[in-house]
Backbone as numpy.savetxt, mean C-alpha at the origin, in Angstrom:
# Nx Ny Nz CAx CAy CAz Cx Cy Cz
0.23 8.27 20.19 0.79 8.18 18.86 -0.27 8.62 17.86
0.15 9.39 16.87 -0.76 9.86 15.83 -1.17 8.72 14.91
-2.36 8.84 14.35 -2.84 7.81 13.43 -2.08 7.91 12.11
-1.70 6.76 11.59 -0.99 6.71 10.32 -1.97 6.78 9.16
-1.59 7.45 8.07 -2.43 7.40 6.88 -2.49 5.95 6.37
-3.65 5.54 5.89 -3.82 4.16 5.43 -3.95 4.12 3.91
-3.30 3.10 3.33 -3.28 2.91 1.89 -3.59 1.44 1.57
-4.03 1.18 0.34 -4.28 -0.18 -0.10 -3.68 -0.36 -1.49
-2.92 -1.44 -1.66 -2.38 -1.81 -2.96 -3.22 -2.97 -3.47
-3.89 -2.76 -4.61 -4.73 -3.80 -5.17 -4.67 -3.77 -6.70
-5.12 -4.86 -7.30 -5.08 -4.96 -8.76 -6.35 -4.37 -9.36
-6.18 -3.54 -10.38 -7.30 -2.95 -11.11 -7.43 -3.69 -12.43
-8.46 -4.51 -12.56 -8.63 -5.32 -13.76 -8.87 -4.50 -15.02
-9.52 -3.35 -14.88 -9.79 -2.53 -16.07 -8.52 -1.87 -16.60
-7.64 -1.45 -15.68 -6.38 -0.82 -16.09 -5.26 -1.84 -16.29
-5.48 -3.06 -15.78 -4.47 -4.12 -15.82 -3.15 -3.68 -15.17
-3.29 -2.98 -14.03 -2.14 -2.49 -13.28 -2.45 -2.61 -11.79
-1.41 -2.56 -10.97 -1.55 -2.53 -9.52 -1.63 -1.07 -9.11
-2.62 -0.74 -8.28 -2.88 0.65 -7.91 -2.77 0.82 -6.40
-2.01 1.84 -5.99 -1.89 2.20 -4.58 -2.84 3.38 -4.35
-3.85 3.17 -3.48 -4.84 4.21 -3.21 -4.83 4.58 -1.74
-5.09 5.87 -1.48 -5.24 6.31 -0.11 -6.66 5.95 0.32
-6.80 5.27 1.46 -8.09 4.77 1.90 -9.09 5.89 2.20
-8.64 6.97 2.81 -9.57 8.02 3.24 -10.18 8.79 2.07
-9.44 8.94 0.99 -9.95 9.72 -0.15 -10.29 8.86 -1.36
-9.74 7.65 -1.42 -9.95 6.79 -2.58 -9.13 7.22 -3.78
-8.27 8.20 -3.59 -7.46 8.74 -4.66 -6.23 7.86 -4.94
-5.95 7.64 -6.23 -4.76 6.86 -6.60 -3.51 7.67 -6.31
-2.54 7.01 -5.68 -1.28 7.66 -5.36 -0.25 7.31 -6.42
-0.23 6.02 -6.81 0.76 5.55 -7.79 0.26 4.24 -8.39
0.67 3.96 -9.63 0.33 2.69 -10.26 1.61 1.95 -10.63
1.51 0.63 -10.71 2.65 -0.22 -10.99 2.25 -1.29 -12.00
3.19 -1.72 -12.82 2.92 -2.76 -13.81 2.75 -4.12 -13.14
3.53 -4.38 -12.09 3.46 -5.67 -11.39 3.46 -5.44 -9.88
2.98 -6.43 -9.14 3.03 -6.34 -7.68 4.47 -6.36 -7.20
5.30 -7.14 -7.88 6.72 -7.21 -7.50 7.39 -5.85 -7.62
7.05 -5.09 -8.64 7.62 -3.76 -8.82 7.19 -2.83 -7.68
5.99 -3.02 -7.18 5.47 -2.17 -6.11 6.07 -2.50 -4.75
6.36 -3.78 -4.52 6.76 -4.21 -3.18 8.26 -4.34 -2.99
9.04 -4.15 -4.02 10.50 -4.33 -3.87 11.18 -3.08 -3.31
12.23 -3.29 -2.58 13.18 -2.29 -2.14 12.72 -0.89 -1.80
11.74 -0.72 -0.94 11.38 0.60 -0.46 10.49 1.42 -1.37
9.99 0.84 -2.44 9.15 1.58 -3.38 7.87 2.05 -2.70
7.21 1.18 -1.94 5.98 1.56 -1.24 6.25 2.63 -0.20
7.35 2.50 0.51 7.69 3.48 1.55 7.83 4.87 0.94
8.49 4.97 -0.19 8.64 6.26 -0.86 7.29 6.76 -1.38
6.45 5.86 -1.85 5.15 6.25 -2.41 4.22 6.81 -1.35
4.28 6.29 -0.12 3.40 6.78 0.94 4.02 7.94 1.71
5.21 8.35 1.34 5.84 9.49 1.99 6.49 9.17 3.31
7.02 7.96 3.44 7.77 7.49 4.60 6.91 7.21 5.83
5.62 7.57 5.83 4.76 7.31 6.97 3.41 6.82 6.50
3.04 5.63 6.93 1.73 5.11 6.56 1.64 3.62 6.75
0.43 3.11 6.59 0.15 1.69 6.71 -0.43 1.23 5.38
0.16 0.18 4.80 -0.26 -0.29 3.48 -0.77 -1.73 3.57
-2.04 -1.93 3.14 -2.59 -3.28 3.01 -2.30 -3.73 1.59
-1.65 -4.88 1.46 -1.34 -5.44 0.14 -2.30 -6.59 -0.10
-3.08 -6.45 -1.17 -4.08 -7.47 -1.48 -3.59 -8.40 -2.58
-4.14 -9.61 -2.56 -3.90 -10.55 -3.64 -4.77 -10.14 -4.82
-4.56 -10.77 -5.94 -5.36 -10.47 -7.12 -6.84 -10.74 -6.92
-7.16 -11.70 -6.05 -8.56 -12.04 -5.79 -9.22 -11.09 -4.77
-8.48 -10.12 -4.26 -9.03 -9.12 -3.36 -8.83 -9.38 -1.88
-8.34 -10.56 -1.52 -8.09 -10.87 -0.11 -6.77 -10.24 0.33
-6.72 -9.83 1.59 -5.51 -9.20 2.12 -4.41 -10.24 2.26
-3.25 -9.94 1.69 -2.09 -10.82 1.75 -1.22 -10.46 2.96
-0.94 -9.16 3.12 -0.13 -8.70 4.24 -0.36 -7.21 4.46
0.14 -6.72 5.59 0.07 -5.30 5.88 1.45 -4.84 6.31
1.87 -3.72 5.76 3.18 -3.16 6.10 3.00 -1.77 6.69
3.83 -1.46 7.69 3.78 -0.16 8.35 5.11 0.55 8.13
5.04 1.81 7.75 6.25 2.62 7.54 6.17 3.83 8.45
7.17 4.11 9.27 8.33 3.29 9.54 7.96 2.09 10.41
8.82 1.11 10.42 8.54 -0.12 11.18 8.35 0.16 12.67
8.95 1.22 13.17 8.81 1.56 14.59 7.38 1.99 14.93
6.57 2.28 13.92 5.17 2.68 14.13 4.22 1.50 14.20
4.75 0.26 14.12 3.91 -0.92 14.23 3.17 -0.91 15.56
1.88 -1.26 15.56 1.15 -1.30 16.83 1.72 -2.37 17.76
1.72 -2.07 19.03 2.20 -3.01 20.05 1.09 -3.99 20.38
1.47 -5.24 20.59 0.47 -6.26 20.98 0.42 -6.42 22.47
């Protein structure tokens, strides 16, 4: 299986927005006013281009959860 592109959704205190960044380049992909706006109804899936792994961080910087798109690409245990 090919490696999925990795992204991180975290809060940027200077911009006061939630920022989705590609891990390999550090480049911002999309910004959101709230975490809820970023995580609702397929918004992240569309932002990563239907394929990727997204780490969602809490405001304090700790990882809250990780989502894989598509779900069938989840690693097997």
